[in-house]
N, CA, C and O atoms as a printed pandas DataFrame, in Angstrom:
     atom_number atom_name residue_name chain_id  residue_number  x_coord  y_coord  z_coord
0              1         N          UNK        A               1  -48.729 -108.752  115.873
1              2        CA          UNK        A               1  -48.849 -107.703  116.738
2              3         C          UNK        A               1  -50.306 -107.825  117.274
3              4         O          UNK        A               1  -51.257 -108.174  116.575
4              5         N          UNK        A               2  -50.373 -107.503  118.581
5              6        CA          UNK        A               2  -51.807 -107.330  119.347
6              7         C          UNK        A               2  -52.124 -106.048  119.444
7              8         O          UNK        A               2  -51.393 -105.161  119.885
8              9         N          UNK        A               3  -53.512 -105.905  118.924
9             10        CA          UNK        A               3  -53.992 -104.328  119.002
10            11         C          UNK        A               3  -54.126 -103.827  120.486
11            12         O          UNK        A               3  -54.040 -104.651  121.397
12            13         N          UNK        A               4  -54.288 -102.794  120.689
13            14        CA          UNK        A               4  -54.359 -102.008  122.038
14            15         C          UNK        A               4  -55.829 -102.537  122.486
15            16         O          UNK        A               4  -55.977 -102.998  123.618
16            17         N          UNK        A               5  -56.896 -102.460  121.586
17            18        CA          UNK        A               5  -58.174 -102.869  122.280
18            19         C          UNK        A               5  -58.301 -104.316  122.579
19            20         O          UNK        A               5  -59.174 -104.753  123.328
20            21         N          UNK        A               6  -57.298 -105.149  121.903
21            22        CA          UNK        A               6  -57.591 -106.636  122.427
22            23         C          UNK        A               6  -56.749 -106.587  123.703
23            24         O          UNK        A               6  -57.155 -107.146  124.721
24            25         N          UNK        A               7  -55.558 -105.917  123.670
25            26        CA          UNK        A               7  -54.796 -106.043  124.972
26            27         C          UNK        A               7  -55.806 -105.484  126.028
27            28         O          UNK        A               7  -56.107 -106.234  126.957
28            29         N          UNK        A               8  -56.297 -104.371  125.975
29            30        CA          UNK        A               8  -57.128 -103.798  127.011
30            31         C          UNK        A               8  -58.183 -104.579  127.423
31            32         O          UNK        A               8  -58.348 -104.729  128.633
32            33         N          UNK        A               9  -59.099 -105.227  126.457
33            34        CA          UNK        A               9  -60.009 -106.169  126.863
34            35         C          UNK        A               9  -59.577 -107.305  127.471
35            36         O          UNK        A               9  -60.199 -107.779  128.422
36            37         N          UNK        A              10  -58.606 -107.790  127.047
37            38        CA          UNK        A              10  -58.059 -109.061  127.698
38            39         C          UNK        A              10  -57.823 -108.720  129.098
39            40         O          UNK        A              10  -58.401 -109.294  130.021
40            41         N          UNK        A              11  -56.915 -107.721  129.262
41            42        CA          UNK        A              11  -56.438 -107.256  130.686
42            43         C          UNK        A              11  -57.683 -107.092  131.631
43            44         O          UNK        A              11  -57.542 -107.461  132.797
44            45         N          UNK        A              12  -58.900 -106.567  131.230
45            46        CA          UNK        A              12  -60.091 -106.612  131.882
46            47         C          UNK        A              12  -60.391 -107.948  132.605
47            48         O          UNK        A              12  -60.649 -108.034  133.805
48            49         N          UNK        A              13  -60.331 -108.902  131.795
49            50        CA          UNK        A              13  -60.774 -110.288  132.215
50            51         C          UNK        A              13  -60.305 -110.561  133.578
51            52         O          UNK        A              13  -60.979 -111.104  134.453
52            53         N          UNK        A              14  -59.065 -110.133  133.695
53            54        CA          UNK        A              14  -58.408 -110.380  134.951
54            55         C          UNK        A              14  -58.984 -109.497  136.464
55            56         O          UNK        A              14  -58.919 -109.863  137.637
56            57         N          UNK        A              15  -59.448 -108.449  135.968
57            58        CA          UNK        A              15  -59.984 -107.564  137.026
58            59         C          UNK        A              15  -61.520 -107.999  137.558
59            60         O          UNK        A              15  -61.998 -107.358  138.493
60            61         N          UNK        A              16  -62.175 -108.935  137.041
61            62        CA          UNK        A              16  -63.521 -109.193  137.304
62            63         C          UNK        A              16  -64.317 -108.385  136.748
63            64         O          UNK        A              16  -65.480 -108.586  137.096
64            65         N          UNK        A              17  -64.129 -107.227  135.748
65            66        CA          UNK        A              17  -64.914 -106.424  135.333
66            67         C          UNK        A              17  -65.605 -106.980  133.960
67            68         O          UNK        A              17  -64.951 -107.667  133.175
68            69         N          UNK        A              18  -66.845 -106.669  133.745
69            70        CA          UNK        A              18  -67.432 -107.404  132.531
70            71         C          UNK        A              18  -66.828 -106.430  131.315
71            72         O          UNK        A              18  -66.570 -105.227  131.366
72            73         N          UNK        A              19  -66.684 -107.423  130.137
73            74        CA          UNK        A              19  -66.257 -106.664  129.021
74            75         C          UNK        A              19  -67.757 -106.414  128.346
75            76         O          UNK        A              19  -68.616 -107.295  128.326
76            77         N          UNK        A              20  -67.930 -105.165  127.833
77            78        CA          UNK        A              20  -69.134 -104.865  127.450
78            79         C          UNK        A              20  -69.115 -104.585  125.961
79            80         O          UNK        A              20  -68.253 -103.841  125.494
80            81         N          UNK        A              21  -70.091 -105.190  125.158
81            82        CA          UNK        A              21  -69.855 -105.227  123.682
82            83         C          UNK        A              21  -70.432 -103.829  123.195
83            84         O          UNK        A              21  -71.390 -103.287  123.747
84            85         N          UNK        A              22  -69.773 -103.318  122.136
85            86        CA          UNK        A              22  -70.226 -102.081  121.529
86            87         C          UNK        A              22  -71.777 -101.940  121.576
87            88         O          UNK        A              22  -72.229 -100.810  121.757
88            89         N          UNK        A              23  -72.609 -102.964  121.431
89            90        CA          UNK        A              23  -74.045 -102.672  121.235
90            91         C          UNK        A              23  -74.606 -102.079  122.545
91            92         O          UNK        A              23  -75.692 -101.500  122.522
92            93         N          UNK        A              24  -73.900 -102.205  123.682
93            94        CA          UNK        A              24  -74.376 -101.979  125.039
94            95         C          UNK        A              24  -74.355 -100.118  125.049
95            96         O          UNK        A              24  -75.092  -99.483  125.803
96            97         N          UNK        A              25  -73.553  -99.570  124.247
97            98        CA          UNK        A              25  -73.469  -98.023  124.201
98            99         C          UNK        A              25  -74.176  -97.461  123.152
99           100         O          UNK        A              25  -74.381  -98.073  122.103
100          101         N          UNK        A              26  -74.610  -96.190  123.394
101          102        CA          UNK        A              26  -75.550  -95.557  122.625
102          103         C          UNK        A              26  -74.529  -94.863  121.301
103          104         O          UNK        A              26  -74.979  -94.467  120.226
104          105         N          UNK        A              27  -73.348  -94.850  121.635
105          106        CA          UNK        A              27  -72.486  -94.191  120.579
106          107         C          UNK        A              27  -71.022  -94.726  120.556
107          108         O          UNK        A              27  -70.622  -95.478  121.446
108          109         N          UNK        A              28  -70.400  -94.411  119.745
109          110        CA          UNK        A              28  -68.755  -94.804  119.629
110          111         C          UNK        A              28  -68.159  -93.906  120.895
111          112         O          UNK        A              28  -67.244  -94.296  121.621
112          113         N          UNK        A              29  -68.789  -92.735  121.016
113          114        CA          UNK        A              29  -68.179  -91.769  122.180
114          115         C          UNK        A              29  -68.348  -92.415  123.485
115          116         O          UNK        A              29  -67.411  -92.466  124.281
116          117         N          UNK        A              30  -69.552  -92.930  123.749
117          118        CA          UNK        A              30  -69.602  -93.736  125.088
118          119         C          UNK        A              30  -68.764  -94.900  125.068
119          120         O          UNK        A              30  -68.093  -95.039  126.091
120          121         N          UNK        A              31  -68.625  -95.744  124.212
121          122        CA          UNK        A              31  -67.395  -96.813  124.182
122          123         C          UNK        A              31  -66.130  -96.182  124.455
123          124         O          UNK        A              31  -65.392  -96.794  125.227
124          125         N          UNK        A              32  -65.741  -95.138  124.008
125          126        CA          UNK        A              32  -64.497  -94.561  124.157
126          127         C          UNK        A              32  -64.226  -94.126  125.543
127          128         O          UNK        A              32  -63.223  -94.418  126.194
128          129         N          UNK        A              33  -65.139  -93.458  125.897
129          130        CA          UNK        A              33  -65.141  -93.134  127.552
130          131         C          UNK        A              33  -65.081  -94.201  128.464
131          132         O          UNK        A              33  -64.279  -94.194  129.397
132          133         N          UNK        A              34  -65.929  -95.186  128.245
133          134        CA          UNK        A              34  -65.836  -96.359  129.106
134          135         C          UNK        A              34  -64.477  -97.134  128.927
135          136         O          UNK        A              34  -63.960  -97.707  129.886
136          137         N          UNK        A              35  -63.969  -97.135  127.790
137          138        CA          UNK        A              35  -62.562  -97.851  127.647
138          139         C          UNK        A              35  -61.659  -96.912  128.521
139          140         O          UNK        A              35  -61.020  -97.359  129.473
140          141         N          UNK        A              36  -61.635  -95.654  128.174
141          142        CA          UNK        A              36  -60.649  -94.848  128.994
142          143         C          UNK        A              36  -60.740  -94.888  130.404
143          144         O          UNK        A              36  -59.680  -94.939  131.028
144          145         N          UNK        A              37  -61.910  -94.873  131.079
145          146        CA          UNK        A              37  -62.268  -94.943  132.307
146          147         C          UNK        A              37  -61.800  -96.423  132.951
147          148         O          UNK        A              37  -61.355  -96.530  134.094
148          149         N          UNK        A              38  -61.974  -97.539  132.027
149          150        CA          UNK        A              38  -61.401  -98.771  132.349
150          151         C          UNK        A              38  -59.662  -98.736  132.473
151          152         O          UNK        A              38  -59.068  -99.289  133.399
152          153         N          UNK        A              39  -59.128  -98.151  131.611
153          154        CA          UNK        A              39  -57.756  -98.160  131.256
154          155         C          UNK        A              39  -57.155  -97.416  132.535
155          156         O          UNK        A              39  -56.188  -97.874  133.143
156          157         N          UNK        A              40  -57.731  -96.359  132.857
157          158        CA          UNK        A              40  -57.091  -95.460  133.915
158          159         C          UNK        A              40  -57.632  -95.637  135.228
159          160         O          UNK        A              40  -56.879  -95.791  136.190
160          161         N          UNK        A              41  -58.920  -95.628  135.348
161          162        CA          UNK        A              41  -59.556  -95.818  136.710
162          163         C          UNK        A              41  -59.875  -97.347  137.132
163          164         O          UNK        A              41  -60.236  -97.727  138.246
164          165         N          UNK        A              42  -59.694  -97.995  136.181
165          166        CA          UNK        A              42  -59.767  -99.431  136.334
166          167         C          UNK        A              42  -61.297  -99.885  136.752
167          168         O          UNK        A              42  -61.564 -100.882  137.424
168          169         N          UNK        A              43  -62.180  -99.007  136.249
169          170        CA          UNK        A              43  -63.648  -99.529  136.398
170          171         C          UNK        A              43  -64.500  -98.894  135.273
171          172         O          UNK        A              43  -64.149  -97.980  134.526
172          173         N          UNK        A              44  -65.642  -99.523  135.289
173          174        CA          UNK        A              44  -66.509  -98.861  134.349
174          175         C          UNK        A              44  -66.815  -97.249  134.231
175          176         O          UNK        A              44  -66.578  -96.620  135.262
176          177         N          UNK        A              45  -67.195  -96.673  133.368
177          178        CA          UNK        A              45  -67.571  -95.229  133.462
178          179         C          UNK        A              45  -68.945  -95.451  134.212
179          180         O          UNK        A              45  -69.703  -96.397  133.994
180          181         N          UNK        A              46  -69.154  -94.433  135.134
181          182        CA          UNK        A              46  -70.541  -94.178  135.772
182          183         C          UNK        A              46  -71.370  -93.425  134.740
183          184         O          UNK        A              46  -70.812  -92.730  133.891
184          185         N          UNK        A              47  -72.713  -93.554  134.801
185          186        CA          UNK        A              47  -73.596  -93.061  133.793
186          187         C          UNK        A              47  -73.469  -91.455  133.579
187          188         O          UNK        A              47  -73.611  -90.903  132.488
188          189         N          UNK        A              48  -73.163  -90.768  134.865
189          190        CA          UNK        A              48  -72.937  -89.403  134.685
190          191         C          UNK        A              48  -71.772  -88.987  133.847
191          192         O          UNK        A              48  -71.835  -88.068  133.030
192          193         N          UNK        A              49  -70.590  -89.783  134.111
193          194        CA          UNK        A              49  -69.325  -89.578  133.414
194          195         C          UNK        A              49  -69.418  -89.902  131.838
195          196         O          UNK        A              49  -68.872  -89.255  130.945
196          197         N          UNK        A              50  -70.181  -90.977  131.698
197          198        CA          UNK        A              50  -70.455  -91.522  130.394
198          199         C          UNK        A              50  -71.237  -90.331  129.591
199          200         O          UNK        A              50  -70.675  -89.991  128.550
200          201         N          UNK        A              51  -72.169  -89.803  129.840
201          202        CA          UNK        A              51  -73.131  -89.036  129.209
202          203         C          UNK        A              51  -72.142  -87.572  129.120
203          204         O          UNK        A              51  -71.953  -87.040  128.026
204          205         N          UNK        A              52  -71.652  -87.103  130.174
205          206        CA          UNK        A              52  -71.004  -86.014  130.281
206          207         C          UNK        A              52  -69.847  -85.857  129.094
207          208         O          UNK        A              52  -69.860  -85.012  128.199
208          209         N          UNK        A              53  -68.902  -86.829  129.301
209          210        CA          UNK        A              53  -67.692  -86.918  128.391
210          211         C          UNK        A              53  -67.927  -87.186  127.070
211          212         O          UNK        A              53  -67.313  -86.605  126.175
212          213         N          UNK        A              54  -68.818  -88.069  126.860
213          214        CA          UNK        A              54  -69.511  -88.662  125.436
214          215         C          UNK        A              54  -69.907  -87.460  124.706
215          216         O          UNK        A              54  -69.512  -87.281  123.554
216          217         N          UNK        A              55  -70.726  -86.558  125.357
217          218        CA          UNK        A              55  -71.106  -85.364  124.623
218          219         C          UNK        A              55  -69.951  -84.425  124.358
219          220         O          UNK        A              55  -69.914  -83.750  123.329
220          221         N          UNK        A              56  -69.155  -84.387  125.139
221          222        CA          UNK        A              56  -67.932  -83.354  124.896
222          223         C          UNK        A              56  -67.061  -83.852  123.655
223          224         O          UNK        A              56  -66.644  -83.091  122.783
224          225         N          UNK        A              57  -66.837  -85.255  123.691
225          226        CA          UNK        A              57  -66.065  -85.889  122.600
226          227         C          UNK        A              57  -66.743  -85.730  121.285
227          228         O          UNK        A              57  -66.172  -85.357  120.260
228          229         N          UNK        A              58  -68.097  -86.064  121.396
229          230        CA          UNK        A              58  -68.879  -85.824  120.167
230          231         C          UNK        A              58  -69.028  -84.549  119.598
231          232         O          UNK        A              58  -69.167  -84.432  118.381
232          233         N          UNK        A              59  -69.011  -83.481  120.433
233          234        CA          UNK        A              59  -69.127  -82.190  120.289
234          235         C          UNK        A              59  -67.661  -81.489  119.719
235          236         O          UNK        A              59  -67.580  -80.411  119.131
236          237         N          UNK        A              60  -66.746  -82.238  119.996
237          238        CA          UNK        A              60  -65.265  -81.815  119.594
238          239         C          UNK        A              60  -64.660  -80.699  120.553
239          240         O          UNK        A              60  -63.824  -79.853  120.235
240          241         N          UNK        A              61  -65.229  -80.868  121.728
241          242        CA          UNK        A              61  -65.085  -79.903  122.912
242          243         C          UNK        A              61  -63.758  -80.642  123.736
243          244         O          UNK        A              61  -63.047  -80.032  124.534
244          245         N          UNK        A              62  -63.621  -81.812  123.434
245          246        CA          UNK        A              62  -62.416  -82.427  123.957
246          247         C          UNK        A              62  -62.051  -83.556  123.118
247          248         O          UNK        A              62  -62.912  -84.129  122.450
248          249         N          UNK        A              63  -60.838  -83.910  123.108
249          250        CA          UNK        A              63  -60.114  -85.104  122.520
250          251         C          UNK        A              63  -60.032  -86.280  123.500
251          252         O          UNK        A              63  -60.051  -86.124  124.721
252          253         N          UNK        A              64  -59.940  -87.451  122.895
253          254        CA          UNK        A              64  -59.617  -88.808  123.753
254          255         C          UNK        A              64  -58.276  -88.531  124.639
255          256         O          UNK        A              64  -58.167  -89.028  125.760
256          257         N          UNK        A              65  -57.417  -87.833  124.155
257          258        CA          UNK        A              65  -56.203  -87.394  124.949
258          259         C          UNK        A              65  -56.519  -86.596  126.069
259          260         O          UNK        A              65  -56.032  -86.900  127.158
260          261         N          UNK        A              66  -57.403  -85.438  125.938
261          262        CA          UNK        A              66  -57.942  -84.793  126.813
262          263         C          UNK        A              66  -58.524  -85.362  127.791
263          264         O          UNK        A              66  -58.302  -84.856  128.891
264          265         N          UNK        A              67  -59.449  -86.582  127.740
265          266        CA          UNK        A              67  -60.217  -87.155  128.619
266          267         C          UNK        A              67  -59.216  -87.999  129.398
267          268         O          UNK        A              67  -59.226  -87.995  130.629
268          269         N          UNK        A              68  -58.419  -88.666  128.744
269          270        CA          UNK        A              68  -57.050  -89.364  129.487
270          271         C          UNK        A              68  -56.463  -88.444  130.657
271          272         O          UNK        A              68  -56.414  -88.760  131.846
272          273         N          UNK        A              69  -56.037  -87.271  130.100
273          274        CA          UNK        A              69  -55.335  -86.372  131.039
274          275         C          UNK        A              69  -56.167  -85.855  132.250
275          276         O          UNK        A              69  -55.701  -85.614  133.364
276          277         N          UNK        A              70  -57.501  -85.718  131.860
277          278        CA          UNK        A              70  -58.642  -85.357  132.941
278          279         C          UNK        A              70  -58.519  -86.464  133.966
279          280         O          UNK        A              70  -58.299  -86.174  135.142
280          281         N          UNK        A              71  -58.657  -87.778  133.553
281          282        CA          UNK        A              71  -58.717  -88.797  134.390
282          283         C          UNK        A              71  -57.318  -89.123  135.116
283          284         O          UNK        A              71  -57.274  -89.544  136.272
284          285         N          UNK        A              72  -56.225  -88.898  134.359
285          286        CA          UNK        A              72  -54.985  -89.110  135.054
286          287         C          UNK        A              72  -54.896  -88.120  136.423
287          288         O          UNK        A              72  -54.437  -88.370  137.537
288          289         N          UNK        A              73  -55.453  -87.033  135.945
289          290        CA          UNK        A              73  -55.171  -85.904  137.104
290          291         C          UNK        A              73  -56.386  -85.902  137.791
291          292         O          UNK        A              73  -56.569  -84.783  138.270
292          293         N          UNK        A              74  -57.271  -86.654  138.036
293          294        CA          UNK        A              74  -58.663  -86.776  138.893
294          295         C          UNK        A              74  -58.373  -86.969  140.404
295          296         O          UNK        A              74  -57.334  -87.535  140.745
296          297         N          UNK        A              75  -59.032  -86.632  141.082
297          298        CA          UNK        A              75  -58.859  -87.035  142.781
298          299         C          UNK        A              75  -59.008  -88.447  142.679
299          300         O          UNK        A              75  -58.122  -89.047  143.287
300          301         N          UNK        A              76  -59.928  -89.246  142.047
301          302        CA          UNK        A              76  -60.008  -90.532  142.049
302          303         C          UNK        A              76  -58.640  -91.302  141.635
303          304         O          UNK        A              76  -58.216  -92.252  142.293
304          305         N          UNK        A              77  -58.091  -90.875  140.654
305          306        CA          UNK        A              77  -56.864  -91.605  140.273
306          307         C          UNK        A              77  -55.668  -91.232  141.632
307          308         O          UNK        A              77  -54.909  -92.076  142.107
308          309         N          UNK        A              78  -55.729  -90.124  141.969
309          310        CA          UNK        A              78  -54.780  -89.696  143.026
310          311         C          UNK        A              78  -55.099  -90.558  144.282
311          312         O          UNK        A              78  -54.182  -91.027  144.956
312          313         N          UNK        A              79  -56.157  -90.722  144.530
313          314        CA          UNK        A              79  -56.493  -91.512  145.807
314          315         C          UNK        A              79  -56.097  -93.133  145.481
315          316         O          UNK        A              79  -55.651  -93.837  146.386
316          317         N          UNK        A              80  -56.260  -93.559  144.375
317          318        CA          UNK        A              80  -55.848  -94.975  143.740
318          319         C          UNK        A              80  -54.321  -95.029  144.032
319          320         O          UNK        A              80  -53.779  -95.981  144.595
320          321         N          UNK        A              81  -53.656  -93.866  143.574
321          322        CA          UNK        A              81  -52.359  -94.014  143.752
322          323         C          UNK        A              81  -51.731  -93.937  145.230
323          324         O          UNK        A              81  -50.643  -94.449  145.494
324          325         N          UNK        A              82  -52.452  -93.308  146.087
325          326        CA          UNK        A              82  -52.033  -93.052  147.329
326          327         C          UNK        A              82  -52.725  -94.109  148.400
327          328         O          UNK        A              82  -52.695  -93.951  149.621
328          329         N          UNK        A              83  -53.387  -95.277  147.676
329          330        CA          UNK        A              83  -53.899  -96.372  148.555
330          331         C          UNK        A              83  -55.019  -96.308  149.215
331          332         O          UNK        A              83  -55.350  -97.066  150.127
332          333         N          UNK        A              84  -55.781  -95.197  148.678
333          334        CA          UNK        A              84  -56.978  -94.652  149.387
334          335         C          UNK        A              84  -58.122  -95.536  148.797
335          336         O          UNK        A              84  -59.285  -95.365  149.163
């Protein structure tokens, strides 16, 4: 069985986006935010999103599922789906 992490990391190789090692991030929360951005928005998290959402995750104000839901309902995701 292939882990979700390996699957996601492998799928990024075909997008031309660099795979970032865990040492790049200041915390596991930043890594989680970047992974979810890449999964849903097909791009690395920008610095503002990384800092904002990782602090919310760390403080327990949102969950990883909440972050997924936010990004799935974002204007950026809607624009992607509409070909903009």
